[in-house]
N, CA, C, O and the ligand as a Tripos MOL2 file, in Angstrom:
@<TRIPOS>MOLECULE
protein
  289   287    73     0     0
PROTEIN
NO_CHARGES

@<TRIPOS>ATOM
      1 N         -52.3710    1.1650  -47.9810 N.3       1 MET1
      2 CA        -51.6880    2.0070  -47.1060 C.3       1 MET1
      3 C         -50.1600    1.7950  -46.9950 C.2       1 MET1
      4 O         -49.6360    0.6860  -47.1060 O.2       1 MET1
      5 N         -49.5740    2.7940  -46.7960 N.am      2 LYS2
      6 CA        -48.1150    2.6260  -47.2310 C.3       2 LYS2
      7 C         -47.3150    2.5490  -45.7980 C.2       2 LYS2
      8 O         -47.9020    3.0700  -44.8500 O.2       2 LYS2
      9 N         -46.3620    2.1030  -45.6090 N.am      3 PHE3
     10 CA        -45.6360    1.8450  -44.2560 C.3       3 PHE3
     11 C         -44.2890    2.3380  -44.5870 C.2       3 PHE3
     12 O         -43.7510    2.0940  -45.6670 O.2       3 PHE3
     13 N         -43.7710    3.0050  -43.6890 N.am      4 PRO4
     14 CA        -42.2700    3.5730  -43.7930 C.3       4 PRO4
     15 C         -41.2900    2.4500  -44.1340 C.2       4 PRO4
     16 O         -41.3440    1.3050  -43.6870 O.2       4 PRO4
     17 N         -40.3490    2.9590  -45.0280 N.am      5 ILE5
     18 CA        -39.4350    1.9660  -45.4660 C.3       5 ILE5
     19 C         -38.1300    2.0480  -44.5780 C.2       5 ILE5
     20 O         -37.4620    3.0810  -44.6220 O.2       5 ILE5
     21 N         -37.7030    0.8770  -43.6850 N.am      6 LYS6
     22 CA        -36.5440    0.9910  -42.8860 C.3       6 LYS6
     23 C         -35.6140    0.2280  -43.4820 C.2       6 LYS6
     24 O         -35.9260   -0.4260  -44.4770 O.2       6 LYS6
     25 N         -34.3070    0.1940  -42.9570 N.am      7 THR7
     26 CA        -33.0630   -0.4820  -43.2710 C.3       7 THR7
     27 C         -32.9440   -1.3840  -42.1360 C.2       7 THR7
     28 O         -32.9410   -0.8850  -41.0110 O.2       7 THR7
     29 N         -32.8530   -2.5500  -42.2660 N.am      8 CYS8
     30 CA        -32.3970   -3.6340  -41.1150 C.3       8 CYS8
     31 C         -31.0360   -3.4220  -40.8390 C.2       8 CYS8
     32 O         -30.1990   -3.4360  -41.7400 O.2       8 CYS8
     33 N         -30.6860   -3.1800  -39.3830 N.am      9 VAL9
     34 CA        -29.4010   -2.8220  -38.9860 C.3       9 VAL9
     35 C         -28.5610   -4.4360  -38.8670 C.2       9 VAL9
     36 O         -27.3460   -4.4820  -38.6740 O.2       9 VAL9
     37 N         -29.2750   -5.4970  -38.9900 N.am     10 ILE10
     38 CA        -28.7090   -6.7900  -39.0610 C.3      10 ILE10
     39 C         -28.2490   -7.0270  -40.4540 C.2      10 ILE10
     40 O         -27.0320   -6.9990  -40.6410 O.2      10 ILE10
     41 N         -29.0690   -7.2640  -41.4980 N.am     11 CYS11
     42 CA        -28.7550   -7.5420  -42.7480 C.3      11 CYS11
     43 C         -28.8000   -6.5820  -43.7640 C.2      11 CYS11
     44 O         -28.3520   -6.9230  -44.8590 O.2      11 CYS11
     45 N         -29.2350   -5.4860  -43.6320 N.am     12 GLY12
     46 CA        -29.2090   -4.2120  -44.4380 C.3      12 GLY12
     47 C         -30.1110   -4.2570  -45.5570 C.2      12 GLY12
     48 O         -30.0190   -3.5100  -46.5310 O.2      12 GLY12
     49 N         -31.1310   -5.2960  -45.3740 N.am     13 GLU13
     50 CA        -32.2920   -5.3460  -46.2810 C.3      13 GLU13
     51 C         -33.3040   -4.1470  -45.9840 C.2      13 GLU13
     52 O         -33.3750   -3.6560  -44.8570 O.2      13 GLU13
     53 N         -34.0290   -3.7320  -46.9810 N.am     14 GLU14
     54 CA        -35.0330   -2.7690  -46.6000 C.3      14 GLU14
     55 C         -36.2510   -3.4570  -46.5380 C.2      14 GLU14
     56 O         -36.5070   -4.3620  -47.3320 O.2      14 GLU14
     57 N         -37.1750   -3.0300  -45.4830 N.am     15 PHE15
     58 CA        -38.3920   -3.7190  -45.2600 C.3      15 PHE15
     59 C         -39.3170   -2.6470  -44.7080 C.2      15 PHE15
     60 O         -38.8800   -1.6160  -44.1970 O.2      15 PHE15
     61 N         -40.7300   -2.9530  -44.8390 N.am     16 GLU16
     62 CA        -41.6330   -2.1500  -44.2750 C.3      16 GLU16
     63 C         -41.9930   -2.0000  -42.7930 C.2      16 GLU16
     64 O         -42.3950   -2.9990  -42.1960 O.2      16 GLU16
     65 N         -41.8960   -1.0100  -42.2550 N.am     17 LEU17
     66 CA        -42.2150   -0.9650  -40.8110 C.3      17 LEU17
     67 C         -43.5710   -1.0160  -40.5140 C.2      17 LEU17
     68 O         -44.2740   -0.0070  -40.4470 O.2      17 LEU17
     69 N         -44.0050   -2.2580  -40.3150 N.am     18 ARG18
     70 CA        -45.4240   -2.1240  -40.1360 C.3      18 ARG18
     71 C         -45.8800   -2.3610  -38.5910 C.2      18 ARG18
     72 O         -45.3670   -3.1970  -37.8470 O.2      18 ARG18
     73 N         -46.7910   -1.5950  -38.2910 N.am     19 PRO19
     74 CA        -47.0920   -1.4180  -36.5940 C.3      19 PRO19
     75 C         -47.1060   -2.5210  -36.0120 C.2      19 PRO19
     76 O         -46.6770   -2.5340  -34.8580 O.2      19 PRO19
     77 N         -47.5960   -3.7880  -36.6110 N.am     20 GLU20
     78 CA        -48.0330   -5.1990  -36.1700 C.3      20 GLU20
     79 C         -46.7240   -6.0170  -35.9850 C.2      20 GLU20
     80 O         -46.7320   -7.0530  -35.3190 O.2      20 GLU20
     81 N         -45.4240   -5.4680  -36.6730 N.am     21 LYS21
     82 CA        -44.2710   -6.2750  -36.6920 C.3      21 LYS21
     83 C         -43.6800   -6.5710  -35.3780 C.2      21 LYS21
     84 O         -43.7420   -5.6740  -34.5370 O.2      21 LYS21
     85 N         -43.1710   -7.5770  -35.0950 N.am     22 PRO22
     86 CA        -42.5200   -8.1020  -33.7880 C.3      22 PRO22
     87 C         -41.2760   -7.6520  -33.9320 C.2      22 PRO22
     88 O         -40.7700   -7.4430  -35.0350 O.2      22 PRO22
     89 N         -40.6930   -7.4680  -32.8220 N.am     23 GLY23
     90 CA        -39.3540   -7.2340  -32.4860 C.3      23 GLY23
     91 C         -38.9820   -5.6770  -32.6440 C.2      23 GLY23
     92 O         -39.8480   -4.8140  -32.5030 O.2      23 GLY23
     93 N         -37.5480   -5.3460  -32.9670 N.am     24 PHE24
     94 CA        -37.1810   -4.2420  -32.7770 C.3      24 PHE24
     95 C         -37.5730   -3.4790  -34.1560 C.2      24 PHE24
     96 O         -37.7640   -4.2010  -35.1340 O.2      24 PHE24
     97 N         -37.7030   -2.1150  -34.3030 N.am     25 ALA25
     98 CA        -38.2260   -1.3490  -35.5580 C.3      25 ALA25
     99 C         -37.0470   -1.1140  -36.3580 C.2      25 ALA25
    100 O         -37.1860   -0.6870  -37.5040 O.2      25 ALA25
    101 N         -35.8970   -1.3470  -35.8770 N.am     26 ASN26
    102 CA        -34.8380   -1.1640  -36.9200 C.3      26 ASN26
    103 C         -34.3790   -2.4810  -37.5640 C.2      26 ASN26
    104 O         -33.4010   -2.4410  -38.3100 O.2      26 ASN26
    105 N         -35.0250   -3.6740  -37.3290 N.am     27 ARG27
    106 CA        -34.7420   -4.9930  -37.9450 C.3      27 ARG27
    107 C         -35.9080   -5.5060  -38.6850 C.2      27 ARG27
    108 O         -37.0720   -5.3050  -38.3380 O.2      27 ARG27
    109 N         -35.5110   -6.2350  -39.8120 N.am     28 CYS28
    110 CA        -36.5420   -6.7240  -40.7010 C.3      28 CYS28
    111 C         -37.1400   -7.9300  -40.0560 C.2      28 CYS28
    112 O         -36.6200   -8.3860  -39.0370 O.2      28 CYS28
    113 N         -38.1800   -8.4630  -40.5760 N.am     29 PRO29
    114 CA        -39.0100   -9.3070  -39.8230 C.3      29 PRO29
    115 C         -38.2960  -10.5790  -39.8990 C.2      29 PRO29
    116 O         -38.6490  -11.4520  -39.1060 O.2      29 PRO29
    117 N         -37.4000  -10.8180  -40.6770 N.am     30 ASP30
    118 CA        -36.4320  -12.1200  -40.6260 C.3      30 ASP30
    119 C         -35.5600  -12.1800  -39.5500 C.2      30 ASP30
    120 O         -35.4080  -13.1590  -38.8180 O.2      30 ASP30
    121 N         -34.9060  -10.9580  -39.4580 N.am     31 CYS31
    122 CA        -34.0400  -10.7120  -38.2090 C.3      31 CYS31
    123 C         -34.5580  -10.7910  -36.8960 C.2      31 CYS31
    124 O         -34.0850  -11.4410  -35.9650 O.2      31 CYS31
    125 N         -35.6460  -10.0220  -36.8950 N.am     32 SER32
    126 CA        -36.3650  -10.1120  -35.7180 C.3      32 SER32
    127 C         -36.8560  -11.4310  -35.2660 C.2      32 SER32
    128 O         -36.8100  -11.7700  -34.0830 O.2      32 SER32
    129 N         -37.3760  -12.2520  -36.3120 N.am     33 GLY33
    130 CA        -37.6490  -13.6490  -35.9610 C.3      33 GLY33
    131 C         -36.6080  -14.4660  -35.4710 C.2      33 GLY33
    132 O         -36.8170  -15.1410  -34.4630 O.2      33 GLY33
    133 N         -35.3520  -14.5040  -36.1260 N.am     34 ASP34
    134 CA        -34.2510  -15.0110  -35.6210 C.3      34 ASP34
    135 C         -33.9490  -14.7350  -34.2290 C.2      34 ASP34
    136 O         -33.8490  -15.7350  -33.5190 O.2      34 ASP34
    137 N         -33.7790  -13.5900  -33.6690 N.am     35 GLU35
    138 CA        -33.7220  -13.2500  -32.5230 C.3      35 GLU35
    139 C         -34.5880  -13.8200  -31.5130 C.2      35 GLU35
    140 O         -34.1530  -14.3200  -30.4760 O.2      35 GLU35
    141 N         -35.9350  -13.7390  -31.8460 N.am     36 ALA36
    142 CA        -36.8980  -14.1440  -30.8020 C.3      36 ALA36
    143 C         -36.9710  -15.6820  -30.7600 C.2      36 ALA36
    144 O         -37.4830  -16.1790  -29.7570 O.2      36 ALA36
    145 N         -36.5180  -16.4920  -31.7340 N.am     37 THR37
    146 CA        -36.6170  -18.0640  -31.6810 C.3      37 THR37
    147 C         -35.2170  -18.6140  -31.1900 C.2      37 THR37
    148 O         -35.2120  -19.5110  -30.3470 O.2      37 THR37
    149 N         -34.1910  -18.1790  -31.6180 N.am     38 SER38
    150 CA        -33.0060  -18.8820  -31.1950 C.3      38 SER38
    151 C         -32.4330  -18.3170  -29.9790 C.2      38 SER38
    152 O         -31.8050  -19.0610  -29.2270 O.2      38 SER38
    153 N         -32.6060  -16.8800  -29.6610 N.am     39 GLY39
    154 CA        -31.9870  -16.6110  -28.6780 C.3      39 GLY39
    155 C         -30.3660  -16.6190  -27.9790 C.2      39 GLY39
    156 O         -29.9470  -16.2380  -26.8860 O.2      39 GLY39
    157 N         -29.7320  -17.2150  -29.1190 N.am     40 SER40
    158 CA        -28.4280  -17.7370  -28.9510 C.3      40 SER40
    159 C         -27.5360  -16.6210  -29.4990 C.2      40 SER40
    160 O         -26.3460  -16.6880  -29.1910 O.2      40 SER40
    161 N         -27.9330  -15.6210  -30.2550 N.am     41 GLN41
    162 CA        -27.0050  -14.6700  -30.9210 C.3      41 GLN41
    163 C         -27.4360  -13.2860  -30.1820 C.2      41 GLN41
    164 O         -28.1330  -12.4940  -30.8160 O.2      41 GLN41
    165 N         -27.0690  -13.0050  -28.9600 N.am     42 ARG42
    166 CA        -27.4240  -11.6700  -28.4720 C.3      42 ARG42
    167 C         -26.3230  -10.5840  -28.5870 C.2      42 ARG42
    168 O         -25.2380  -10.6710  -28.0120 O.2      42 ARG42
    169 N         -26.7730   -9.3580  -29.5320 N.am     43 PRO43
    170 CA        -25.3880   -8.4610  -29.4990 C.3      43 PRO43
    171 C         -25.1910   -7.6990  -28.1590 C.2      43 PRO43
    172 O         -26.1060   -7.4260  -27.3820 O.2      43 PRO43
    173 N         -24.0040   -7.4190  -28.0030 N.am     44 SER44
    174 CA        -23.8120   -6.6360  -26.8200 C.3      44 SER44
    175 C         -24.4010   -7.1710  -25.4850 C.2      44 SER44
    176 O         -25.1470   -6.5580  -24.7220 O.2      44 SER44
    177 N         -23.8340   -8.6670  -25.3270 N.am     45 SER45
    178 CA        -24.1820   -9.3700  -24.3930 C.3      45 SER45
    179 C         -23.3860   -9.0400  -22.9150 C.2      45 SER45
    180 O         -22.5460   -8.1410  -22.9450 O.2      45 SER45
    181 N         -23.5970   -9.6490  -21.8080 N.am     46 ALA46
    182 CA        -23.1010   -9.2180  -20.5190 C.3      46 ALA46
    183 C         -21.4580   -9.3510  -20.5450 C.2      46 ALA46
    184 O         -20.6230   -8.6360  -19.9910 O.2      46 ALA46
    185 N         -21.2580  -10.6630  -21.4880 N.am     47 ASP47
    186 CA        -19.7740  -10.9330  -21.3960 C.3      47 ASP47
    187 C         -18.9720   -9.8330  -22.1200 C.2      47 ASP47
    188 O         -17.8090   -9.5710  -21.8120 O.2      47 ASP47
    189 N         -19.6660   -9.1910  -23.1150 N.am     48 GLU48
    190 CA        -19.0300   -8.1320  -23.9430 C.3      48 GLU48
    191 C         -18.8910   -6.8780  -22.9780 C.2      48 GLU48
    192 O         -17.8120   -6.2880  -23.0130 O.2      48 GLU48
    193 N         -19.8070   -6.4490  -22.1840 N.am     49 ARG49
    194 CA        -19.8280   -5.4380  -21.2610 C.3      49 ARG49
    195 C         -18.7160   -5.6890  -20.2210 C.2      49 ARG49
    196 O         -18.0220   -4.7150  -19.9300 O.2      49 ARG49
    197 N         -18.4660   -6.8360  -19.6430 N.am     50 LYS50
    198 CA        -17.5850   -7.3750  -18.7940 C.3      50 LYS50
    199 C         -16.0400   -7.1310  -19.0890 C.2      50 LYS50
    200 O         -15.1570   -6.6500  -18.3780 O.2      50 LYS50
    201 N         -16.0190   -7.7270  -20.6370 N.am     51 SER51
    202 CA        -14.5980   -7.5220  -20.9830 C.3      51 SER51
    203 C         -14.1490   -5.9710  -21.3730 C.2      51 SER51
    204 O         -12.9690   -5.6230  -21.3500 O.2      51 SER51
    205 N         -15.1920   -5.1230  -21.7180 N.am     52 THR52
    206 CA        -15.0730   -3.7030  -21.7860 C.3      52 THR52
    207 C         -14.6000   -3.2490  -20.4590 C.2      52 THR52
    208 O         -13.5540   -2.6180  -20.3020 O.2      52 THR52
    209 N         -15.5040   -3.6360  -19.3960 N.am     53 SER53
    210 CA        -14.9060   -2.8870  -18.0840 C.3      53 SER53
    211 C         -13.6400   -3.4070  -17.6780 C.2      53 SER53
    212 O         -12.9480   -2.6370  -17.0110 O.2      53 SER53
    213 N         -13.1540   -4.6100  -17.9460 N.am     54 GLU54
    214 CA        -12.0080   -5.2220  -17.4430 C.3      54 GLU54
    215 C         -10.9560   -4.6000  -18.3060 C.2      54 GLU54
    216 O          -9.8930   -4.4150  -17.7140 O.2      54 GLU54
    217 N         -10.9920   -4.2180  -19.6080 N.am     55 MET55
    218 CA        -10.1860   -3.5420  -20.5570 C.3      55 MET55
    219 C          -9.9260   -2.2270  -19.8820 C.2      55 MET55
    220 O          -8.7470   -1.8900  -19.7710 O.2      55 MET55
    221 N         -10.9780   -1.3450  -19.3610 N.am     56 ASN56
    222 CA        -10.9710   -0.1220  -18.7520 C.3      56 ASN56
    223 C         -10.1630   -0.1710  -17.5560 C.2      56 ASN56
    224 O          -9.3640    0.7300  -17.3010 O.2      56 ASN56
    225 N         -10.3600   -1.3580  -16.6740 N.am     57 ALA57
    226 CA         -9.5130   -1.4040  -15.4700 C.3      57 ALA57
    227 C          -8.1800   -1.7490  -15.6480 C.2      57 ALA57
    228 O          -7.3390   -1.3900  -14.8230 O.2      57 ALA57
    229 N          -7.8610   -2.4680  -16.7250 N.am     58 ALA58
    230 CA         -6.4100   -2.8840  -17.2450 C.3      58 ALA58
    231 C          -5.6180   -1.4620  -17.4900 C.2      58 ALA58
    232 O          -4.4710   -1.2410  -17.1030 O.2      58 ALA58
    233 N          -6.4770   -0.5200  -18.2270 N.am     59 ARG59
    234 CA         -5.7760    0.7270  -18.8750 C.3      59 ARG59
    235 C          -5.7690    1.5610  -17.4750 C.2      59 ARG59
    236 O          -4.7980    2.3180  -17.4850 O.2      59 ARG59
    237 N          -6.4090    1.6590  -16.4620 N.am     60 ARG60
    238 CA         -6.4360    2.5960  -15.3400 C.3      60 ARG60
    239 C          -5.1480    1.9430  -14.6890 C.2      60 ARG60
    240 O          -4.2620    2.7060  -14.3040 O.2      60 ARG60
    241 N          -5.0010    0.6560  -14.5540 N.am     61 ASN61
    242 CA         -3.9900    0.2870  -13.6220 C.3      61 ASN61
    243 C          -2.5370    0.5050  -14.4820 C.2      61 ASN61
    244 O          -1.5240    0.8940  -13.9000 O.2      61 ASN61
    245 N          -2.5570    0.2570  -15.6970 N.am     62 ALA62
    246 CA         -1.3180    0.8050  -16.5770 C.3      62 ALA62
    247 C          -0.8880    2.2080  -16.2600 C.2      62 ALA62
    248 O           0.2540    2.5580  -15.9630 O.2      62 ALA62
    249 N          -2.0870    3.0560  -16.3750 N.am     63 ILE63
    250 CA         -1.7230    4.6450  -16.0840 C.3      63 ILE63
    251 C          -1.1800    4.8290  -14.7360 C.2      63 ILE63
    252 O          -0.1770    5.5010  -14.4960 O.2      63 ILE63
    253 N          -2.0110    4.0920  -13.7060 N.am     64 ARG64
    254 CA         -1.2700    4.2030  -12.3910 C.3      64 ARG64
    255 C           0.1490    3.7930  -12.1940 C.2      64 ARG64
    256 O           0.9680    4.4100  -11.5130 O.2      64 ARG64
    257 N           0.3520    2.7500  -12.8200 N.am     65 ASP65
    258 CA          1.6420    2.1610  -12.6260 C.3      65 ASP65
    259 C           2.7680    3.2260  -13.1420 C.2      65 ASP65
    260 O           3.7950    3.4870  -12.5150 O.2      65 ASP65
    261 N           2.4150    3.7620  -14.3260 N.am     66 LEU66
    262 CA          3.1650    4.6660  -15.3040 C.3      66 LEU66
    263 C           3.4040    5.9350  -14.1740 C.2      66 LEU66
    264 O           4.5330    6.4100  -14.0500 O.2      66 LEU66
    265 N           2.4700    6.3500  -13.5140 N.am     67 LEU67
    266 CA          2.4580    7.5790  -12.7000 C.3      67 LEU67
    267 C           3.2520    7.2330  -11.5400 C.2      67 LEU67
    268 O           4.0770    8.0260  -11.0860 O.2      67 LEU67
    269 N           3.0200    5.9350  -10.9690 N.am     68 TYR68
    270 CA          4.0230    5.6480   -9.7800 C.3      68 TYR68
    271 C           5.3710    5.5240  -10.0640 C.2      68 TYR68
    272 O           6.1710    5.8790   -9.1990 O.2      68 TYR68
    273 N           5.7860    5.0680  -11.1610 N.am     69 ARG69
    274 CA          7.1870    5.1100  -11.6040 C.3      69 ARG69
    275 C           7.7470    6.3760  -11.7990 C.2      69 ARG69
    276 O           8.8780    6.6610  -11.4050 O.2      69 ARG69
    277 N           6.9470    7.2110  -12.4360 N.am     70 LYS70
    278 CA          7.5190    8.6550  -12.6100 C.3      70 LYS70
    279 C           7.8280    9.2090  -11.3400 C.2      70 LYS70
    280 O           8.8560    9.8710  -11.1940 O.2      70 LYS70
    281 N           6.8790    8.9610  -10.2220 N.am     71 ASP71
    282 CA          7.1040    9.5180   -9.0780 C.3      71 ASP71
    283 C           8.4120    9.2060   -8.4310 C.2      71 ASP71
    284 O           9.2820   10.0210   -8.1250 O.2      71 ASP71
    285 N           8.4350    7.6090   -8.2280 N.am     72 SER72
    286 CA          9.7830    7.3630   -7.4070 C.3      72 SER72
    287 C          11.3080    6.9750   -8.2600 C.2      72 SER72
    288 O          12.3430    6.7880   -7.6200 O.2      72 SER72
    289 ZN        -32.5890   -8.1480  -41.4200 Zn       73 ZN73
@<TRIPOS>BOND
     1     1     2 1
     2     2     3 1
     3     3     4 2
     4     3     5 am
     5     5     6 1
     6     6     7 1
     7     7     8 2
     8     7     9 am
     9     9    10 1
    10    10    11 1
    11    11    12 2
    12    11    13 am
    13    13    14 1
    14    14    15 1
    15    15    16 2
    16    15    17 am
    17    17    18 1
    18    18    19 1
    19    19    20 2
    20    19    21 am
    21    21    22 1
    22    22    23 1
    23    23    24 2
    24    23    25 am
    25    25    26 1
    26    26    27 1
    27    27    28 2
    28    27    29 am
    29    29    30 1
    30    30    31 1
    31    31    32 2
    32    31    33 am
    33    33    34 1
    34    34    35 1
    35    35    36 2
    36    35    37 am
    37    37    38 1
    38    38    39 1
    39    39    40 2
    40    39    41 am
    41    41    42 1
    42    42    43 1
    43    43    44 2
    44    43    45 am
    45    45    46 1
    46    46    47 1
    47    47    48 2
    48    47    49 am
    49    49    50 1
    50    50    51 1
    51    51    52 2
    52    51    53 am
    53    53    54 1
    54    54    55 1
    55    55    56 2
    56    55    57 am
    57    57    58 1
    58    58    59 1
    59    59    60 2
    60    59    61 am
    61    61    62 1
    62    62    63 1
    63    63    64 2
    64    63    65 am
    65    65    66 1
    66    66    67 1
    67    67    68 2
    68    67    69 am
    69    69    70 1
    70    70    71 1
    71    71    72 2
    72    71    73 am
    73    73    74 1
    74    74    75 1
    75    75    76 2
    76    75    77 am
    77    77    78 1
    78    78    79 1
    79    79    80 2
    80    79    81 am
    81    81    82 1
    82    82    83 1
    83    83    84 2
    84    83    85 am
    85    85    86 1
    86    86    87 1
    87    87    88 2
    88    87    89 am
    89    89    90 1
    90    90    91 1
    91    91    92 2
    92    91    93 am
    93    93    94 1
    94    94    95 1
    95    95    96 2
    96    95    97 am
    97    97    98 1
    98    98    99 1
    99    99   100 2
   100    99   101 am
   101   101   102 1
   102   102   103 1
   103   103   104 2
   104   103   105 am
   105   105   106 1
   106   106   107 1
   107   107   108 2
   108   107   109 am
   109   109   110 1
   110   110   111 1
   111   111   112 2
   112   111   113 am
   113   113   114 1
   114   114   115 1
   115   115   116 2
   116   115   117 am
   117   117   118 1
   118   118   119 1
   119   119   120 2
   120   119   121 am
   121   121   122 1
   122   122   123 1
   123   123   124 2
   124   123   125 am
   125   125   126 1
   126   126   127 1
   127   127   128 2
   128   127   129 am
   129   129   130 1
   130   130   131 1
   131   131   132 2
   132   131   133 am
   133   133   134 1
   134   134   135 1
   135   135   136 2
   136   135   137 am
   137   137   138 1
   138   138   139 1
   139   139   140 2
   140   139   141 am
   141   141   142 1
   142   142   143 1
   143   143   144 2
   144   143   145 am
   145   145   146 1
   146   146   147 1
   147   147   148 2
   148   147   149 am
   149   149   150 1
   150   150   151 1
   151   151   152 2
   152   151   153 am
   153   153   154 1
   154   154   155 1
   155   155   156 2
   156   155   157 am
   157   157   158 1
   158   158   159 1
   159   159   160 2
   160   159   161 am
   161   161   162 1
   162   162   163 1
   163   163   164 2
   164   163   165 am
   165   165   166 1
   166   166   167 1
   167   167   168 2
   168   167   169 am
   169   169   170 1
   170   170   171 1
   171   171   172 2
   172   171   173 am
   173   173   174 1
   174   174   175 1
   175   175   176 2
   176   175   177 am
   177   177   178 1
   178   178   179 1
   179   179   180 2
   180   179   181 am
   181   181   182 1
   182   182   183 1
   183   183   184 2
   184   183   185 am
   185   185   186 1
   186   186   187 1
   187   187   188 2
   188   187   189 am
   189   189   190 1
   190   190   191 1
   191   191   192 2
   192   191   193 am
   193   193   194 1
   194   194   195 1
   195   195   196 2
   196   195   197 am
   197   197   198 1
   198   198   199 1
   199   199   200 2
   200   199   201 am
   201   201   202 1
   202   202   203 1
   203   203   204 2
   204   203   205 am
   205   205   206 1
   206   206   207 1
   207   207   208 2
   208   207   209 am
   209   209   210 1
   210   210   211 1
   211   211   212 2
   212   211   213 am
   213   213   214 1
   214   214   215 1
   215   215   216 2
   216   215   217 am
   217   217   218 1
   218   218   219 1
   219   219   220 2
   220   219   221 am
   221   221   222 1
   222   222   223 1
   223   223   224 2
   224   223   225 am
   225   225   226 1
   226   226   227 1
   227   227   228 2
   228   227   229 am
   229   229   230 1
   230   230   231 1
   231   231   232 2
   232   231   233 am
   233   233   234 1
   234   234   235 1
   235   235   236 2
   236   235   237 am
   237   237   238 1
   238   238   239 1
   239   239   240 2
   240   239   241 am
   241   241   242 1
   242   242   243 1
   243   243   244 2
   244   243   245 am
   245   245   246 1
   246   246   247 1
   247   247   248 2
   248   247   249 am
   249   249   250 1
   250   250   251 1
   251   251   252 2
   252   251   253 am
   253   253   254 1
   254   254   255 1
   255   255   256 2
   256   255   257 am
   257   257   258 1
   258   258   259 1
   259   259   260 2
   260   259   261 am
   261   261   262 1
   262   262   263 1
   263   263   264 2
   264   263   265 am
   265   265   266 1
   266   266   267 1
   267   267   268 2
   268   267   269 am
   269   269   270 1
   270   270   271 1
   271   271   272 2
   272   271   273 am
   273   273   274 1
   274   274   275 1
   275   275   276 2
   276   275   277 am
   277   277   278 1
   278   278   279 1
   279   279   280 2
   280   279   281 am
   281   281   282 1
   282   282   283 1
   283   283   284 2
   284   283   285 am
   285   285   286 1
   286   286   287 1
   287   287   288 2
@<TRIPOS>SUBSTRUCTURE
     1 MET1         2 RESIDUE 1 A MET
     2 LYS2         6 RESIDUE 1 A LYS
     3 PHE3        10 RESIDUE 1 A PHE
     4 PRO4        14 RESIDUE 1 A PRO
     5 ILE5        18 RESIDUE 1 A ILE
     6 LYS6        22 RESIDUE 1 A LYS
     7 THR7        26 RESIDUE 1 A THR
     8 CYS8        30 RESIDUE 1 A CYS
     9 VAL9        34 RESIDUE 1 A VAL
    10 ILE10       38 RESIDUE 1 A ILE
    11 CYS11       42 RESIDUE 1 A CYS
    12 GLY12       46 RESIDUE 1 A GLY
    13 GLU13       50 RESIDUE 1 A GLU
    14 GLU14       54 RESIDUE 1 A GLU
    15 PHE15       58 RESIDUE 1 A PHE
    16 GLU16       62 RESIDUE 1 A GLU
    17 LEU17       66 RESIDUE 1 A LEU
    18 ARG18       70 RESIDUE 1 A ARG
    19 PRO19       74 RESIDUE 1 A PRO
    20 GLU20       78 RESIDUE 1 A GLU
    21 LYS21       82 RESIDUE 1 A LYS
    22 PRO22       86 RESIDUE 1 A PRO
    23 GLY23       90 RESIDUE 1 A GLY
    24 PHE24       94 RESIDUE 1 A PHE
    25 ALA25       98 RESIDUE 1 A ALA
    26 ASN26      102 RESIDUE 1 A ASN
    27 ARG27      106 RESIDUE 1 A ARG
    28 CYS28      110 RESIDUE 1 A CYS
    29 PRO29      114 RESIDUE 1 A PRO
    30 ASP30      118 RESIDUE 1 A ASP
    31 CYS31      122 RESIDUE 1 A CYS
    32 SER32      126 RESIDUE 1 A SER
    33 GLY33      130 RESIDUE 1 A GLY
    34 ASP34      134 RESIDUE 1 A ASP
    35 GLU35      138 RESIDUE 1 A GLU
    36 ALA36      142 RESIDUE 1 A ALA
    37 THR37      146 RESIDUE 1 A THR
    38 SER38      150 RESIDUE 1 A SER
    39 GLY39      154 RESIDUE 1 A GLY
    40 SER40      158 RESIDUE 1 A SER
    41 GLN41      162 RESIDUE 1 A GLN
    42 ARG42      166 RESIDUE 1 A ARG
    43 PRO43      170 RESIDUE 1 A PRO
    44 SER44      174 RESIDUE 1 A SER
    45 SER45      178 RESIDUE 1 A SER
    46 ALA46      182 RESIDUE 1 A ALA
    47 ASP47      186 RESIDUE 1 A ASP
    48 GLU48      190 RESIDUE 1 A GLU
    49 ARG49      194 RESIDUE 1 A ARG
    50 LYS50      198 RESIDUE 1 A LYS
    51 SER51      202 RESIDUE 1 A SER
    52 THR52      206 RESIDUE 1 A THR
    53 SER53      210 RESIDUE 1 A SER
    54 GLU54      214 RESIDUE 1 A GLU
    55 MET55      218 RESIDUE 1 A MET
    56 ASN56      222 RESIDUE 1 A ASN
    57 ALA57      226 RESIDUE 1 A ALA
    58 ALA58      230 RESIDUE 1 A ALA
    59 ARG59      234 RESIDUE 1 A ARG
    60 ARG60      238 RESIDUE 1 A ARG
    61 ASN61      242 RESIDUE 1 A ASN
    62 ALA62      246 RESIDUE 1 A ALA
    63 ILE63      250 RESIDUE 1 A ILE
    64 ARG64      254 RESIDUE 1 A ARG
    65 ASP65      258 RESIDUE 1 A ASP
    66 LEU66      262 RESIDUE 1 A LEU
    67 LEU67      266 RESIDUE 1 A LEU
    68 TYR68      270 RESIDUE 1 A TYR
    69 ARG69      274 RESIDUE 1 A ARG
    70 LYS70      278 RESIDUE 1 A LYS
    71 ASP71      282 RESIDUE 1 A ASP
    72 SER72      286 RESIDUE 1 A SER
    73 ZN73       289 GROUP 0 **** ****
């Protein structure tokens, strides 16, 4: 039986997407295993989202300052 060949988004290696494969469908078994066992490397963590929202807030403040300065 043939399984669809997928490209891992982590390492770029091609792998067979088996139904019983644990982890994400777009990650090879090696990278899925790393994720499951270590748990130390989490992409798009809460910190990342926080810094993004802080960046947006800073940008909003900068624009607001600009507008206020223009008004006065
Ligand atoms: Zn991989």
